[in-house]
Biopython code that builds the backbone (N, CA, C, O; Angstrom):
import numpy as np
from Bio.PDB.StructureBuilder import StructureBuilder

atoms = [
    (1, "MET", "N", (-162.216, 77.430, 16.186)),
    (1, "MET", "CA", (-162.267, 78.842, 15.941)),
    (1, "MET", "C", (-160.832, 79.347, 15.817)),
    (1, "MET", "O", (-159.949, 78.930, 16.565)),
    (2, "LYS", "N", (-160.611, 80.251, 14.862)),
    (2, "LYS", "CA", (-159.300, 80.854, 14.669)),
    (2, "LYS", "C", (-159.233, 82.145, 15.474)),
    (2, "LYS", "O", (-160.149, 82.966, 15.432)),
    (3, "ILE", "N", (-158.151, 82.310, 16.197)),
    (3, "ILE", "CA", (-157.858, 83.564, 16.888)),
    (3, "ILE", "C", (-156.641, 84.149, 16.173)),
    (3, "ILE", "O", (-155.542, 83.596, 16.235)),
    (4, "TYR", "N", (-156.857, 85.279, 15.492)),
    (4, "TYR", "CA", (-155.800, 85.898, 14.707)),
    (4, "TYR", "C", (-154.916, 86.755, 15.619)),
    (4, "TYR", "O", (-155.410, 87.509, 16.458)),
    (5, "THR", "N", (-153.617, 86.624, 15.437)),
    (5, "THR", "CA", (-152.661, 87.456, 16.162)),
    (5, "THR", "C", (-152.009, 88.474, 15.241)),
    (5, "THR", "O", (-151.508, 89.503, 15.695)),
    (6, "LYS", "N", (-152.018, 88.179, 13.918)),
    (6, "LYS", "CA", (-151.429, 89.115, 12.962)),
    (6, "LYS", "C", (-152.087, 88.910, 11.606)),
    (6, "LYS", "O", (-152.231, 87.779, 11.141)),
    (7, "ILE", "N", (-152.488, 90.016, 10.971)),
    (7, "ILE", "CA", (-153.044, 89.981, 9.625)),
    (7, "ILE", "C", (-152.405, 91.115, 8.844)),
    (7, "ILE", "O", (-152.431, 92.263, 9.287)),
    (8, "VAL", "N", (-151.829, 90.805, 7.682)),
    (8, "VAL", "CA", (-151.204, 91.811, 6.824)),
    (8, "VAL", "C", (-151.952, 91.807, 5.497)),
    (8, "VAL", "O", (-152.069, 90.778, 4.831)),
    (9, "LEU", "N", (-152.461, 92.996, 5.124)),
    (9, "LEU", "CA", (-153.187, 93.170, 3.876)),
    (9, "LEU", "C", (-152.448, 94.162, 2.991)),
    (9, "LEU", "O", (-151.747, 95.042, 3.490)),
    (10, "ASP", "N", (-152.604, 94.020, 1.662)),
    (10, "ASP", "CA", (-152.018, 95.010, 0.778)),
    (10, "ASP", "C", (-153.021, 96.142, 0.565)),
    (10, "ASP", "O", (-154.075, 96.171, 1.201)),
    (11, "LYS", "N", (-152.690, 97.076, -0.337)),
    (11, "LYS", "CA", (-153.554, 98.241, -0.530)),
    (11, "LYS", "C", (-154.902, 97.891, -1.154)),
    (11, "LYS", "O", (-155.838, 98.686, -1.071)),
    (12, "ASN", "N", (-155.018, 96.732, -1.768)),
    (12, "ASN", "CA", (-156.281, 96.280, -2.355)),
    (12, "ASN", "C", (-157.030, 95.325, -1.423)),
    (12, "ASN", "O", (-157.959, 94.643, -1.856)),
    (13, "ASP", "N", (-156.640, 95.273, -0.165)),
    (13, "ASP", "CA", (-157.228, 94.400, 0.858)),
    (13, "ASP", "C", (-157.094, 92.917, 0.535)),
    (13, "ASP", "O", (-157.951, 92.120, 0.917)),
    (14, "CYS", "N", (-156.040, 92.546, -0.158)),
    (14, "CYS", "CA", (-155.746, 91.138, -0.385)),
    (14, "CYS", "C", (-154.828, 90.649, 0.725)),
    (14, "CYS", "O", (-153.909, 91.360, 1.132)),
    (15, "LEU", "N", (-155.070, 89.451, 1.210)),
    (15, "LEU", "CA", (-154.324, 88.895, 2.332)),
    (15, "LEU", "C", (-152.901, 88.567, 1.909)),
    (15, "LEU", "O", (-152.691, 87.819, 0.954)),
    (16, "LEU", "N", (-151.921, 89.125, 2.617)),
    (16, "LEU", "CA", (-150.522, 88.832, 2.355)),
    (16, "LEU", "C", (-149.959, 87.855, 3.380)),
    (16, "LEU", "O", (-149.213, 86.939, 3.034)),
    (17, "GLU", "N", (-150.321, 88.059, 4.642)),
    (17, "GLU", "CA", (-149.777, 87.221, 5.709)),
    (17, "GLU", "C", (-150.785, 87.158, 6.844)),
    (17, "GLU", "O", (-151.489, 88.130, 7.119)),
    (18, "GLU", "N", (-150.846, 86.001, 7.503)),
    (18, "GLU", "CA", (-151.725, 85.858, 8.659)),
    (18, "GLU", "C", (-151.079, 84.936, 9.681)),
    (18, "GLU", "O", (-150.426, 83.955, 9.324)),
    (19, "GLU", "N", (-151.267, 85.258, 10.948)),
    (19, "GLU", "CA", (-150.834, 84.393, 12.041)),
    (19, "GLU", "C", (-152.036, 84.186, 12.941)),
    (19, "GLU", "O", (-152.740, 85.136, 13.280)),
    (20, "PHE", "N", (-152.269, 82.926, 13.329)),
    (20, "PHE", "CA", (-153.437, 82.619, 14.150)),
    (20, "PHE", "C", (-153.177, 81.341, 14.921)),
    (20, "PHE", "O", (-152.199, 80.633, 14.682)),
    (21, "TYR", "N", (-154.080, 81.062, 15.855)),
    (21, "TYR", "CA", (-154.084, 79.770, 16.541)),
    (21, "TYR", "C", (-155.529, 79.333, 16.698)),
    (21, "TYR", "O", (-156.453, 80.147, 16.700)),
    (22, "HIS", "N", (-155.696, 78.038, 16.827)),
    (22, "HIS", "CA", (-157.034, 77.474, 16.999)),
    (22, "HIS", "C", (-157.378, 77.458, 18.480)),
    (22, "HIS", "O", (-156.542, 77.137, 19.325)),
    (23, "TYR", "N", (-158.620, 77.809, 18.779)),
    (23, "TYR", "CA", (-159.072, 77.870, 20.173)),
    (23, "TYR", "C", (-160.474, 77.293, 20.261)),
    (23, "TYR", "O", (-161.337, 77.602, 19.439)),
    (24, "ASN", "N", (-160.692, 76.460, 21.255)),
    (24, "ASN", "CA", (-162.014, 75.916, 21.550)),
    (24, "ASN", "C", (-162.341, 76.294, 22.986)),
    (24, "ASN", "O", (-161.646, 75.862, 23.906)),
    (25, "GLY", "N", (-163.364, 77.076, 23.193)),
    (25, "GLY", "CA", (-163.758, 77.470, 24.539)),
    (25, "GLY", "C", (-164.499, 78.791, 24.514)),
    (25, "GLY", "O", (-164.908, 79.280, 23.461)),
    (26, "ASN", "N", (-164.660, 79.357, 25.700)),
    (26, "ASN", "CA", (-165.380, 80.614, 25.844)),
    (26, "ASN", "C", (-164.543, 81.744, 25.243)),
    (26, "ASN", "O", (-163.363, 81.885, 25.564)),
    (27, "ILE", "N", (-165.151, 82.542, 24.377)),
    (27, "ILE", "CA", (-164.418, 83.608, 23.693)),
    (27, "ILE", "C", (-163.940, 84.683, 24.661)),
    (27, "ILE", "O", (-162.901, 85.299, 24.426)),
    (28, "ALA", "N", (-164.676, 84.922, 25.745)),
    (28, "ALA", "CA", (-164.273, 85.935, 26.724)),
    (28, "ALA", "C", (-162.943, 85.571, 27.365)),
    (28, "ALA", "O", (-162.151, 86.459, 27.679)),
    (29, "ASN", "N", (-162.682, 84.293, 27.564)),
    (29, "ASN", "CA", (-161.409, 83.856, 28.149)),
    (29, "ASN", "C", (-160.261, 84.019, 27.169)),
    (29, "ASN", "O", (-159.122, 84.229, 27.586)),
    (30, "ALA", "N", (-160.533, 83.927, 25.886)),
    (30, "ALA", "CA", (-159.479, 84.019, 24.875)),
    (30, "ALA", "C", (-159.029, 85.457, 24.654)),
    (30, "ALA", "O", (-157.868, 85.697, 24.321)),
    (31, "MET", "N", (-159.925, 86.405, 24.832)),
    (31, "MET", "CA", (-159.620, 87.793, 24.499)),
    (31, "MET", "C", (-158.837, 88.516, 25.578)),
    (31, "MET", "O", (-158.113, 89.461, 25.267)),
    (32, "GLY", "N", (-158.949, 88.117, 26.810)),
    (32, "GLY", "CA", (-158.238, 88.804, 27.867)),
    (32, "GLY", "C", (-158.978, 90.057, 28.289)),
    (32, "GLY", "O", (-160.136, 90.254, 27.920)),
    (33, "ILE", "N", (-158.321, 90.895, 29.054)),
    (33, "ILE", "CA", (-158.941, 92.105, 29.579)),
    (33, "ILE", "C", (-158.520, 93.285, 28.722)),
    (33, "ILE", "O", (-157.335, 93.474, 28.449)),
    (34, "HIS", "N", (-159.496, 94.078, 28.298)),
    (34, "HIS", "CA", (-159.223, 95.279, 27.520)),
    (34, "HIS", "C", (-159.655, 96.485, 28.338)),
    (34, "HIS", "O", (-160.790, 96.566, 28.808)),
    (35, "TYR", "N", (-158.738, 97.405, 28.495)),
    (35, "TYR", "CA", (-159.037, 98.609, 29.262)),
    (35, "TYR", "C", (-159.377, 99.742, 28.295)),
    (35, "TYR", "O", (-158.821, 99.829, 27.200)),
    (36, "THR", "N", (-160.267, 100.576, 28.703)),
    (36, "THR", "CA", (-160.599, 101.744, 27.907)),
    (36, "THR", "C", (-159.862, 102.955, 28.453)),
    (36, "THR", "O", (-159.351, 102.935, 29.573)),
    (37, "TYR", "N", (-159.815, 103.987, 27.666)),
    (37, "TYR", "CA", (-159.146, 105.214, 28.087)),
    (37, "TYR", "C", (-159.826, 105.801, 29.317)),
    (37, "TYR", "O", (-159.161, 106.247, 30.252)),
    (38, "GLY", "N", (-161.150, 105.798, 29.311)),
    (38, "GLY", "CA", (-161.895, 106.386, 30.424)),
    (38, "GLY", "C", (-161.672, 105.669, 31.736)),
    (38, "GLY", "O", (-161.695, 106.296, 32.795)),
    (39, "ALA", "N", (-161.454, 104.356, 31.686)),
    (39, "ALA", "CA", (-161.251, 103.587, 32.911)),
    (39, "ALA", "C", (-159.920, 103.939, 33.573)),
    (39, "ALA", "O", (-159.797, 103.865, 34.796)),
    (40, "ASN", "N", (-158.933, 104.317, 32.781)),
    (40, "ASN", "CA", (-157.609, 104.613, 33.325)),
    (40, "ASN", "C", (-157.312, 106.100, 33.396)),
    (40, "ASN", "O", (-156.203, 106.488, 33.765)),
    (41, "LYS", "N", (-158.269, 106.934, 33.054)),
    (41, "LYS", "CA", (-158.035, 108.369, 32.991)),
    (41, "LYS", "C", (-157.623, 108.943, 34.347)),
    (41, "LYS", "O", (-156.684, 109.735, 34.424)),
    (42, "GLY", "N", (-158.314, 108.551, 35.406)),
    (42, "GLY", "CA", (-157.998, 109.056, 36.743)),
    (42, "GLY", "C", (-156.587, 108.682, 37.178)),
    (42, "GLY", "O", (-155.864, 109.510, 37.733)),
    (43, "ASN", "N", (-156.195, 107.430, 36.924)),
    (43, "ASN", "CA", (-154.850, 106.983, 37.292)),
    (43, "ASN", "C", (-153.786, 107.740, 36.522)),
    (43, "ASN", "O", (-152.764, 108.136, 37.082)),
    (44, "LYS", "N", (-154.031, 107.940, 35.226)),
    (44, "LYS", "CA", (-153.051, 108.654, 34.407)),
    (44, "LYS", "C", (-152.899, 110.107, 34.862)),
    (44, "LYS", "O", (-151.789, 110.640, 34.883)),
    (45, "LEU", "N", (-154.016, 110.748, 35.226)),
    (45, "LEU", "CA", (-153.942, 112.130, 35.716)),
    (45, "LEU", "C", (-153.176, 112.211, 37.023)),
    (45, "LEU", "O", (-152.393, 113.139, 37.228)),
    (46, "MET", "N", (-153.395, 111.241, 37.919)),
    (46, "MET", "CA", (-152.667, 111.236, 39.194)),
    (46, "MET", "C", (-151.177, 111.016, 38.967)),
    (46, "MET", "O", (-150.353, 111.657, 39.619)),
    (47, "GLU", "N", (-150.819, 110.114, 38.047)),
    (47, "GLU", "CA", (-149.408, 109.884, 37.739)),
    (47, "GLU", "C", (-148.770, 111.137, 37.145)),
    (47, "GLU", "O", (-147.644, 111.492, 37.492)),
    (48, "LYS", "N", (-149.494, 111.803, 36.252)),
    (48, "LYS", "CA", (-148.982, 113.021, 35.631)),
    (48, "LYS", "C", (-148.751, 114.111, 36.670)),
    (48, "LYS", "O", (-147.736, 114.807, 36.633)),
    (49, "GLN", "N", (-149.700, 114.260, 37.605)),
    (49, "GLN", "CA", (-149.561, 115.268, 38.648)),
    (49, "GLN", "C", (-148.394, 114.926, 39.574)),
    (49, "GLN", "O", (-147.652, 115.817, 39.987)),
    (50, "ALA", "N", (-148.225, 113.639, 39.902)),
    (50, "ALA", "CA", (-147.104, 113.231, 40.755)),
    (50, "ALA", "C", (-145.773, 113.530, 40.072)),
    (50, "ALA", "O", (-144.835, 113.988, 40.725)),
    (51, "LYS", "N", (-145.677, 113.275, 38.760)),
    (51, "LYS", "CA", (-144.452, 113.576, 38.030)),
    (51, "LYS", "C", (-144.159, 115.076, 38.050)),
    (51, "LYS", "O", (-143.017, 115.499, 38.234)),
    (52, "LYS", "N", (-145.219, 115.875, 37.855)),
    (52, "LYS", "CA", (-145.055, 117.323, 37.835)),
    (52, "LYS", "C", (-144.575, 117.829, 39.187)),
    (52, "LYS", "O", (-143.670, 118.661, 39.255)),
    (53, "GLU", "N", (-145.184, 117.326, 40.277)),
    (53, "GLU", "CA", (-144.774, 117.747, 41.619)),
    (53, "GLU", "C", (-143.346, 117.321, 41.916)),
    (53, "GLU", "O", (-142.591, 118.070, 42.536)),
    (54, "LYS", "N", (-142.965, 116.120, 41.477)),
    (54, "LYS", "CA", (-141.608, 115.636, 41.704)),
    (54, "LYS", "C", (-140.608, 116.512, 40.959)),
    (54, "LYS", "O", (-139.566, 116.876, 41.504)),
    (55, "ARG", "N", (-140.933, 116.851, 39.702)),
    (55, "ARG", "CA", (-140.048, 117.697, 38.901)),
    (55, "ARG", "C", (-139.894, 119.082, 39.525)),
    (55, "ARG", "O", (-138.793, 119.633, 39.553)),
    (56, "LEU", "N", (-141.002, 119.651, 40.030)),
    (56, "LEU", "CA", (-140.932, 120.970, 40.672)),
    (56, "LEU", "C", (-140.114, 120.916, 41.958)),
    (56, "LEU", "O", (-139.342, 121.831, 42.244)),
    (57, "ALA", "N", (-140.283, 119.838, 42.738)),
    (57, "ALA", "CA", (-139.517, 119.701, 43.980)),
    (57, "ALA", "C", (-138.021, 119.596, 43.676)),
    (57, "ALA", "O", (-137.201, 120.195, 44.370)),
    (58, "GLU", "N", (-137.669, 118.833, 42.635)),
    (58, "GLU", "CA", (-136.259, 118.716, 42.264)),
    (58, "GLU", "C", (-135.707, 120.059, 41.799)),
    (58, "GLU", "O", (-134.569, 120.414, 42.106)),
    (59, "LYS", "N", (-136.517, 120.795, 41.062)),
    (59, "LYS", "CA", (-136.090, 122.107, 40.567)),
    (59, "LYS", "C", (-135.863, 123.071, 41.725)),
    (59, "LYS", "O", (-134.881, 123.814, 41.733)),
    (60, "LYS", "N", (-136.782, 123.060, 42.719)),
    (60, "LYS", "CA", (-136.627, 123.940, 43.880)),
    (60, "LYS", "C", (-135.403, 123.558, 44.702)),
    (60, "LYS", "O", (-134.680, 124.431, 45.180)),
    (61, "ALA", "N", (-135.165, 122.253, 44.871)),
    (61, "ALA", "CA", (-134.004, 121.802, 45.635)),
    (61, "ALA", "C", (-132.710, 122.209, 44.936)),
    (61, "ALA", "O", (-131.751, 122.633, 45.581)),
    (62, "LYS", "N", (-132.695, 122.076, 43.610)),
    (62, "LYS", "CA", (-131.507, 122.454, 42.853)),
    (62, "LYS", "C", (-131.243, 123.950, 42.963)),
    (62, "LYS", "O", (-130.098, 124.378, 43.105)),
    (63, "LYS", "N", (-132.312, 124.742, 42.896)),
    (63, "LYS", "CA", (-132.173, 126.193, 43.008)),
    (63, "LYS", "C", (-131.689, 126.592, 44.404)),
    (63, "LYS", "O", (-130.834, 127.466, 44.543)),
    (64, "ALA", "N", (-132.241, 125.947, 45.436)),
    (64, "ALA", "CA", (-131.827, 126.245, 46.806)),
    (64, "ALA", "C", (-130.361, 125.881, 47.019)),
    (64, "ALA", "O", (-129.627, 126.601, 47.696)),
    (65, "GLU", "N", (-129.939, 124.760, 46.437)),
    (65, "GLU", "CA", (-128.543, 124.346, 46.556)),
    (65, "GLU", "C", (-127.620, 125.344, 45.869)),
    (65, "GLU", "O", (-126.561, 125.695, 46.390)),
    (66, "ARG", "N", (-128.041, 125.795, 44.688)),
    (66, "ARG", "CA", (-127.231, 126.766, 43.941)),
    (66, "ARG", "C", (-127.124, 128.084, 44.713)),
    (66, "ARG", "O", (-126.048, 128.676, 44.788)),
    (67, "LEU", "N", (-128.239, 128.541, 45.286)),
    (67, "LEU", "CA", (-128.222, 129.786, 46.054)),
    (67, "LEU", "C", (-127.371, 129.651, 47.311)),
    (67, "LEU", "O", (-126.701, 130.601, 47.716)),
    (68, "ALA", "N", (-127.398, 128.476, 47.926)),
    (68, "ALA", "CA", (-126.581, 128.257, 49.117)),
    (68, "ALA", "C", (-125.097, 128.325, 48.770)),
    (68, "ALA", "O", (-124.304, 128.889, 49.524)),
    (69, "LYS", "N", (-124.726, 127.751, 47.632)),
    (69, "LYS", "CA", (-123.321, 127.801, 47.214)),
    (69, "LYS", "C", (-122.890, 129.229, 46.921)),
    (69, "LYS", "O", (-121.800, 129.648, 47.311)),
    (70, "GLU", "N", (-123.747, 129.973, 46.235)),
    (70, "GLU", "CA", (-123.417, 131.363, 45.911)),
    (70, "GLU", "C", (-123.372, 132.218, 47.166)),
    (70, "GLU", "O", (-122.552, 133.131, 47.265)),
    (71, "GLY", "N", (-124.225, 131.939, 48.107)),
    (71, "GLY", "CA", (-124.288, 132.724, 49.337)),
    (71, "GLY", "C", (-123.051, 132.550, 50.198)),
    (71, "GLY", "O", (-122.634, 133.495, 50.868)),
    (72, "ILE", "N", (-122.449, 131.356, 50.198)),
    (72, "ILE", "CA", (-121.263, 131.089, 51.015)),
    (72, "ILE", "C", (-120.053, 131.823, 50.454)),
    (72, "ILE", "O", (-119.299, 132.434, 51.212)),
    (73, "GLY", "N", (-119.855, 131.774, 49.146)),
    (73, "GLY", "CA", (-118.687, 132.392, 48.530)),
    (73, "GLY", "C", (-118.847, 133.882, 48.283)),
    (73, "GLY", "O", (-117.880, 134.545, 47.907)),
    (74, "LYS", "N", (-120.004, 134.411, 48.478)),
    (74, "LYS", "CA", (-120.278, 135.807, 48.161)),
    (74, "LYS", "C", (-119.961, 136.697, 49.367)),
    (74, "LYS", "O", (-120.386, 136.414, 50.488)),
    (75, "LYS", "N", (-119.225, 137.753, 49.126)),
    (75, "LYS", "CA", (-118.948, 138.718, 50.182)),
    (75, "LYS", "C", (-119.922, 139.868, 50.052)),
    (75, "LYS", "O", (-120.288, 140.280, 48.951)),
    (76, "GLU", "N", (-120.322, 140.362, 51.166)),
    (76, "GLU", "CA", (-121.251, 141.488, 51.131)),
    (76, "GLU", "C", (-120.496, 142.757, 50.787)),
    (76, "GLU", "O", (-119.457, 143.062, 51.373)),
    (77, "GLU", "N", (-121.032, 143.484, 49.835)),
    (77, "GLU", "CA", (-120.427, 144.750, 49.444)),
    (77, "GLU", "C", (-120.898, 145.826, 50.418)),
    (77, "GLU", "O", (-122.052, 145.826, 50.846)),
    (78, "PRO", "N", (-120.002, 146.733, 50.761)),
    (78, "PRO", "CA", (-120.434, 147.795, 51.673)),
    (78, "PRO", "C", (-121.472, 148.683, 50.999)),
    (78, "PRO", "O", (-121.322, 149.072, 49.840)),
    (79, "LYS", "N", (-122.500, 148.987, 51.727)),
    (79, "LYS", "CA", (-123.563, 149.822, 51.190)),
    (79, "LYS", "C", (-123.153, 151.287, 51.265)),
    (79, "LYS", "O", (-122.507, 151.733, 52.213)),
    (80, "GLU", "N", (-123.547, 152.002, 50.250)),
    (80, "GLU", "CA", (-123.252, 153.436, 50.248)),
    (80, "GLU", "C", (-124.182, 154.127, 51.244)),
    (80, "GLU", "O", (-125.376, 153.840, 51.327)),
    (81, "GLN", "N", (-123.591, 155.034, 51.981)),
    (81, "GLN", "CA", (-124.393, 155.752, 52.964)),
    (81, "GLN", "C", (-125.184, 156.856, 52.243)),
    (81, "GLN", "O", (-124.654, 157.591, 51.410)),
    (82, "ALA", "N", (-126.414, 156.934, 52.584)),
    (82, "ALA", "CA", (-127.255, 157.964, 51.985)),
    (82, "ALA", "C", (-126.921, 159.314, 52.620)),
    (82, "ALA", "O", (-126.547, 159.393, 53.791)),
    (83, "LEU", "N", (-127.060, 160.346, 51.843)),
    (83, "LEU", "CA", (-126.792, 161.687, 52.356)),
    (83, "LEU", "C", (-127.911, 162.113, 53.304)),
    (83, "LEU", "O", (-129.084, 161.791, 53.111)),
    (84, "ASP", "N", (-127.509, 162.832, 54.308)),
    (84, "ASP", "CA", (-128.482, 163.349, 55.282)),
    (84, "ASP", "C", (-129.188, 164.547, 54.653)),
    (84, "ASP", "O", (-128.551, 165.535, 54.287)),
    (85, "THR", "N", (-130.485, 164.448, 54.534)),
    (85, "THR", "CA", (-131.243, 165.512, 53.870)),
    (85, "THR", "C", (-131.422, 166.748, 54.744)),
    (85, "THR", "O", (-131.778, 167.813, 54.240)),
    (86, "SER", "N", (-131.179, 166.620, 56.050)),
    (86, "SER", "CA", (-131.354, 167.784, 56.929)),
    (86, "SER", "C", (-130.159, 168.739, 56.855)),
    (86, "SER", "O", (-130.273, 169.900, 57.250)),
    (87, "LYS", "N", (-128.997, 168.255, 56.345)),
    (87, "LYS", "CA", (-127.810, 169.096, 56.249)),
    (87, "LYS", "C", (-127.633, 169.551, 54.799)),
    (87, "LYS", "O", (-127.922, 168.799, 53.868)),
    (88, "PRO", "N", (-127.164, 170.770, 54.615)),
    (88, "PRO", "CA", (-126.912, 171.226, 53.240)),
    (88, "PRO", "C", (-125.663, 170.566, 52.675)),
    (88, "PRO", "O", (-124.754, 170.206, 53.424)),
    (89, "LEU", "N", (-125.614, 170.406, 51.346)),
    (89, "LEU", "CA", (-124.454, 169.812, 50.690)),
    (89, "LEU", "C", (-123.308, 170.815, 50.666)),
    (89, "LEU", "O", (-123.497, 172.010, 50.440)),
    (90, "SER", "N", (-122.115, 170.285, 50.908)),
    (90, "SER", "CA", (-120.928, 171.133, 50.807)),
    (90, "SER", "C", (-120.053, 170.596, 49.677)),
    (90, "SER", "O", (-120.229, 169.464, 49.226)),
    (91, "LEU", "N", (-119.132, 171.400, 49.237)),
    (91, "LEU", "CA", (-118.242, 170.991, 48.156)),
    (91, "LEU", "C", (-117.387, 169.812, 48.592)),
    (91, "LEU", "O", (-117.095, 168.930, 47.785)),
    (92, "GLU", "N", (-116.984, 169.784, 49.847)),
    (92, "GLU", "CA", (-116.161, 168.686, 50.352)),
    (92, "GLU", "C", (-116.938, 167.370, 50.350)),
    (92, "GLU", "O", (-116.365, 166.335, 50.010)),
    (93, "ALA", "N", (-118.206, 167.373, 50.712)),
    (93, "ALA", "CA", (-119.008, 166.160, 50.741)),
    (93, "ALA", "C", (-119.222, 165.620, 49.332)),
    (93, "ALA", "O", (-119.328, 164.407, 49.148)),
    (94, "ILE", "N", (-119.286, 166.481, 48.357)),
    (94, "ILE", "CA", (-119.506, 166.046, 46.973)),
    (94, "ILE", "C", (-118.224, 165.505, 46.357)),
    (94, "ILE", "O", (-118.271, 164.494, 45.656)),
    (95, "THR", "N", (-117.074, 166.147, 46.595)),
    (95, "THR", "CA", (-115.839, 165.780, 45.941)),
    (95, "THR", "C", (-115.036, 164.730, 46.680)),
    (95, "THR", "O", (-114.223, 164.056, 46.048)),
    (96, "ASN", "N", (-115.207, 164.552, 47.952)),
    (96, "ASN", "CA", (-114.426, 163.594, 48.737)),
    (96, "ASN", "C", (-115.198, 162.246, 48.794)),
    (96, "ASN", "O", (-116.249, 162.156, 49.429)),
    (97, "PRO", "N", (-114.668, 161.226, 48.133)),
    (97, "PRO", "CA", (-115.380, 159.952, 48.116)),
    (97, "PRO", "C", (-115.280, 159.179, 49.440)),
    (97, "PRO", "O", (-116.068, 158.261, 49.666)),
    (98, "ASP", "N", (-114.335, 159.527, 50.312)),
    (98, "ASP", "CA", (-114.171, 158.818, 51.579)),
    (98, "ASP", "C", (-115.224, 159.197, 52.591)),
    (98, "ASP", "O", (-115.420, 158.459, 53.557)),
    (99, "LYS", "N", (-115.892, 160.276, 52.426)),
    (99, "LYS", "CA", (-116.863, 160.717, 53.406)),
    (99, "LYS", "C", (-118.257, 160.420, 52.957)),
    (99, "LYS", "O", (-119.214, 160.727, 53.668)),
]
sb = StructureBuilder()
sb.init_structure("model")
sb.init_model(0)
sb.init_chain("A")
sb.init_seg("    ")
for serial, (resi, resn, name, xyz) in enumerate(atoms, 1):
    if name == "N":
        sb.init_residue(resn, " ", resi, " ")
    sb.init_atom(name, np.array(xyz, "f"), 0.0, 1.0, " ", f" {name:<3s}", serial, name[0])
structure = sb.get_structure()
């Protein structure tokens, strides 16, 4: 029995090239194991989810590192004091920026 490993045909289905070997025995042993998409679907989904979680974890770690660097070098700006609403505004309070 011939087991073909390569067959090349032209556009008219004429044989251009063939590679094969002769085999005597059970055909199931010659073909090997063939997996279907459905058999590996669960594994592929788990791998995809693991990759996604790993990518998100790396992204969060990178962001946390960046924020930590910015937080160390950043000086806090003094907050502007809000005006007291119980007191009336005076001309000095409006024009004097130090108060």
